[in-house]
N, C-alpha and C positions, 0 to 999 in steps of 0.2 A: 504494500500500500504506500504510494508516494505522497498522499495527502496526510502529512504528519499531524496536522491539527485534528483532523477527523479521527485518526487512529488514536491519538491521545485521549480525545473525548470518549471514544468507545471503551478504552481501557479504564478510564476514570469511572465510567458507569458500571463496569464489572466490579471494581473495587467497592463501590457503594452497595452492590448486591451481596457482598460477602458478610455484611452485618458486623457482628462482634469480632469475627476473625480478622478484620482489618487492623485492629489495634494489636493483635497478636502477630501479625505478619510485618507490619511497618512500625518503626520507631518515630518516623516523621513522614507525613504525606501531605503535600500542599498542592491541590489542583490548580490554584491560580498561578503559582510559580511554574508548574509543569506546562500550562497552556501558554504562558508568556515565553518560556524557553522554546516551545514548539513554533511559535510565531517567528521568533528570531532565527530558528533553523530554516524555516521556509523562506525568509528574506535572504539568507545566505545562498540557498539553492537558486532562488530566482535571480540572484546577482551573478550566477554562473559558476559558483564555487563547486568543485568536485569533492564529494564527501562519500567515502566507501560505506559508511554506516548510516547514511541518511535513511530515515524511515524506520530505524530500529530503536526500540525502547529497551533500556537496561536499568535494573534496580541496583542500588549501591548498598552493600553491607555497611553497617554502622561502625566500621573500622577505618573507612577511607575518608580523608579530609575532603570536604567540599567548601569552597569559599563561602563564608557567611553562615555556615552550619556548625552545630556542635557535634563533635565526634564522641559519642558517649560509650561506645564499645558494649552496648547492651546493659549498662550498669547505672545504678542511681548515683554511684560515687562520682561519675563524670558528667552527669546530666546538666550541671550548671557551669561546666568548663567554658572558657572563652571560645567563641566561634573560630573556626579555622580562617587564617588570613589568605590562604590560597588553596587551590585544588591539589590533591595528590597527583603525582605524575601520570598514573594510569587513568585517572578521571579526566585530566586535561587532554590526554590522547584520545579518549573516547569522545569527548565533546568536539575536539578538533576534527575528528572523523565523521561527525554528524549524528552521533547517537544522542538520544533524548534521555536524560537521567530521570527516572520515574520513582522517586521516593527512596527513603533509607530503610533498610530492612532489619528486622529483629534477629537476634542471635543468642547463643549461649553467652552468659556474662564473660567478658574478656576473651571470647573464643576458646574457652577452656573446658569443652565437653563435646563428645561426639553424639550426644542424644538429642539435644535441641531444647532442653527444658530451660525456661526463664521465668522465675517467680515475680519479676518486676513488671513485665509487659504481658505475661501469660504465655502459655505454650500452644502454638497452633497445631492443628491436626495434620497428619499426612494427607496428601492429595487423595489417597485411597480410603480415607476415613477410618471408620471403626475405632476411633479414638487412639489411633496409632501415633507413635512419636514421629516428628517431622525429620529427624536426623539433624545433627549439628556439626560444627557450630553455625554454618551458613543456612539456617532453617528458613528464614524469611526469603532469602535469595532464591532458594529452590521453589518455594511456593508461588512466588510471583511468576515464575515460568510455568510451573505445573498448571496453574489456574488460567493460563493464557493471557496474563496481564502484560508480560514483557517477553521480548525475544531472548533476553539473557539476564542472568543475575551475576553480579560481580561478587566473588567470594574470596576467602583466604583458606589455606590448607596447611595446618601445622602437624596434624596427625590424621588427616582424612576429612577435614571440614568442608571441602568442596565435593569430594567423591561420595561421602556417606549420605548427605541429603539428596544428592543426585540419584544414588542407588535406591533410597527409600521411596522416592517420588517418581521413578521411572524415567529419569533424565540422563543426559550425558554431562559429565563433569570432568574437567581436565586439571590435573596438578602438574605444572611444569617443573623442570629442574629449577632450583631456587633462583639462580642468577638470570634466568631468561626474562622474567617480568620484574620491573622496578617495584620496590617496596617503599620508595620515598613518599612520605605523607600517609603511610599506613600505620595505624596504632599497633604496636608490636605485642606479641605474646612471647615469642622466642626468636631472637635474631638468628639463631643457628638453624631453626627448622621451619620458620614461616615461609610460605609461598603464596602467590596470587594466581587465581584462575577463574574461568567462566563456567556457568551452568547453562545448558540450553536444551530445548526439546528435540533437537536433531543434531547430527554430527556436523553437517555443513555450517550450522550456526557457530559451533565451537571453533571450527577452522577459520571462519570469517573474523570472529572476535579475537582469536589468537594472533592473526596477522597484525592487528592494531596493538594489542597488549604486548606482544612479543616483538614489536618494532620491525615488522616485515617477515616474521617467521612463517615459512611456507612448508606444507607437508612434502616430504620426499616420496616420489612414487615407489610403491612396493616392488620388490624384485619380481621379475617375470618367471617365477618358479614356485613350487610348493614351499610354504614357510616352515621353518623349524621352530616350533613353539615349546618353550620349557613349561612343563607341568610340575609344580612343586611337590616335593615329598618332605614330610616332617616340618612343614611350615605352611601357613595359609589354609590348608585343608584339614589340619588336625582339629578335632573337637568341634567340627561344624555340625549344625543340626540337619535334620532330614530335608527341610525346605531348601537349604543351600546346597546340600549334596546332590539332590535330584536336579536342580537347575544347572549346576556346574557340569554334571555328567551329560545332561542333554546338550549343553553347548559344546562340550568336547566331542561328542558323537557327531554333531553337525560339522565341526571343523575337520574331523577325520574324513567324513563323507565328501567334503569339498576338496579332499586331496592333500591336506596339510599334514605334516609330520609332527606328532606330539610326543615329546621325549621327557621322561621323568628326570627331575633334577633335585638332588638332595640339598635343601636349604635350611637344614636343622640349626645351623649356626645363627640364623636370624632371630627366631623367638628367644633363643638363649640370651640375646643382646638387647631385647626390646626394653628392658628396664632402664637402659641408658637414656632413652627418650624422657622417661619420667624424671630422672635426675636433672637433665638439662633444662627441660621446660619449667619444672618447679623452681629451680634455682634462678632462672632468668625472670620468671614472673614475680618471685619474691623480691628480687632486686628492683623491679619496677614499682611494686606496691608496698614496700616495707614500711614507708612512712604513713600508710593509710590502713594498716591492719586493724587497729582498734575501731576505726570508723566502719570498716567492712564487717566487723562483728555485728553491727546494728543495721547496716543498709545493704550488705552484700548477700550473695547466694552462699549459704553455708557449705554447700557441696563444693563450690569453687574455692572458697577460702580454705577448706580442709586440704585441697590439692596444693594450694600455694604454700600452706604452712608445713607441708612435707619437707620443704627445703630447710626448715629449722632443725631437722635431724641430720643434715648433711654438713660437710666441711668444704672449704675451698679445694682441698685435695681431692675430695670425692668428685667434684665437678670437673677438675682438670683431668682426672683419670677417666671419667666418662667421655670427655671430648677426645682423648687419645684413643680410647677403645673404639669409639664410633669411627674415627678415621680409618682404623684397621678394618672394620666391618665394611665400610664403603669400598676399600680397595679389594677386599675378598669378593664382594658381590660383583664388582666390575670384572674380576678375573674369571669367576665361575660362569658368568653369562657369555663368555666368548664362545662362538660357535652356535649361539642361539639368536634367532631374530628378535625374540621378545619373550617375556614371561606372561603366562595367563593364570589367573587365579580368581576365586570369588571375591567381589569387592567387599562384601560383608560376610561375617562368620555365622550370623544367625538371622532368622526372619525378624523384621522389625517388630518389637513388642509394643504393647499399649503404653500410653502415658502413665497410667496407674501402675503398671508393672515396673516401669523405669523409676518412678518415684519411690516405690517400695523397696527396690533392690538396686539402687543407683550404681554403686561401685562395680558390681558384677556386670550389669547391663552395659554400662559405659565402657568398661574394659573390653567386652566382646564386640561392641559396635566399632570401637577404634582399632581393634587388633590388626586386621589385615592391611588396612590402609596405612597404619603407622609404620609398618615394616618398610614401606617405600620411602617415607620421610626419613627413616633411620639411615637409609643408604643414599639419600639425596637423589633418588631416581625421579623419573617422570612416569605418569600413569593416566590412562583414560578409563573412566567408569562408563560402561556401555550397557543400556538395558537389553535384556535377552528374552527370547521367547520361552514360554513355559506353559504348563497345563493348568496352573491355578489362576486365581483372581489377581495375584500380585506378580509383577515382573521380577525376574532375577536381575543380576547385574554382574557383568564380566569386567574384571580389571585387566587391562592390557598395559604392561609395564616394561620399562627399559632402564638402562643405566643413566647416570648423570650425563647430560649433554646429548642424549639420543632423541630429543624432542621432535625434530623434523622427521626422523625415521618412524617414531611411534605414531605420529599424526597420520603419516602416509599408510601405515599398516592398519590403523583404525578404519580408514576409508575403505581399504581393501577387504577387511573382514566384516564390516557393518552389514553388508548385504546378506551375509551368511547367518549372522546371529541376531540381527536387529529384532527388537520386540515391537509389537503393534503399539501405537501411541494411543492408549485408552483414554477416551474422554477429552482429547484435545482436537 
């Protein structure tokens, strides 16, 4: 749709039809500002400006600076912080490319959870309803796309926060190698592990937005031969539930039938090292919020505060050791992946539970929701979450992953494999 004003009005009307969910999906939503920005975009287009994202609506996770807006990181602690004095680099790129920013989206406080619970704004339901979790931390970002409000949601991924809500809501979500997309003007959780990526309803949308976010990143055509895909052993597929196992088996069968070579690869050293992420993130989060811990006792999410305070059991030597061990794990992963085109694995280890189940048993649920995705952050790899066909009411999700710097290659492979495994886009 080239009439950006009409498209914005249609999306605003859809938001109004969501009722109470609106406040659980957005932390800030200003129709007047959106329509004014749409008019300005139309004027630029009429003046002859070439804009590759013209006509595209994108929601902005409440971690990204927008000039004149408060970046609250889904927290009451920061809701009265001074407005940003300029846009984050990626927001500026999106605007320059003609994208229309369509509201700021809710998230797990400080992006520190893979479930998507938020006691301050309320927790939105998964697109598939049944009071299921939305996935986190980029929960609102996913739902703006799933409900057809936006063409993309801009999210962050420290331990799966793009791919998890993408998987829960039947979307595509891409976590790039950390250095591929600028984090300037993005409120941090972990400088070591944070990355920035989009969520979209189709793969071509991800590729389009990654060209802008990744400053010209283009998918590399897949090789004209059967692909050699690593199927993990002793990682990713251990302790998965029946829902996940059945979906992944079905997808693997499809890939074999399409002529690809699936080879088992022992990655047991990865789950053994996953605790390093916890040490690194908690330490960095504690350094960010150490002067506000008493205030967070009264205004923060207690589940998030507990995770931050884990750092108080650690020493500076523990953090330094964790960073050194992680560097070794990254090198080992890079080495064992030689000879394979990519790794395939279930994006999630379990079927998305209900919000009530997540509230009741948060630590266990959060750990399992994060587990598979976090292994890719551990090795600073890149990965696409892709919805897959299945026999049930909920789609599965395949994670197609590569080594650090393999982004163009993985994006190209995703395009080649999407026709084989793609799920139907239910309800969109």
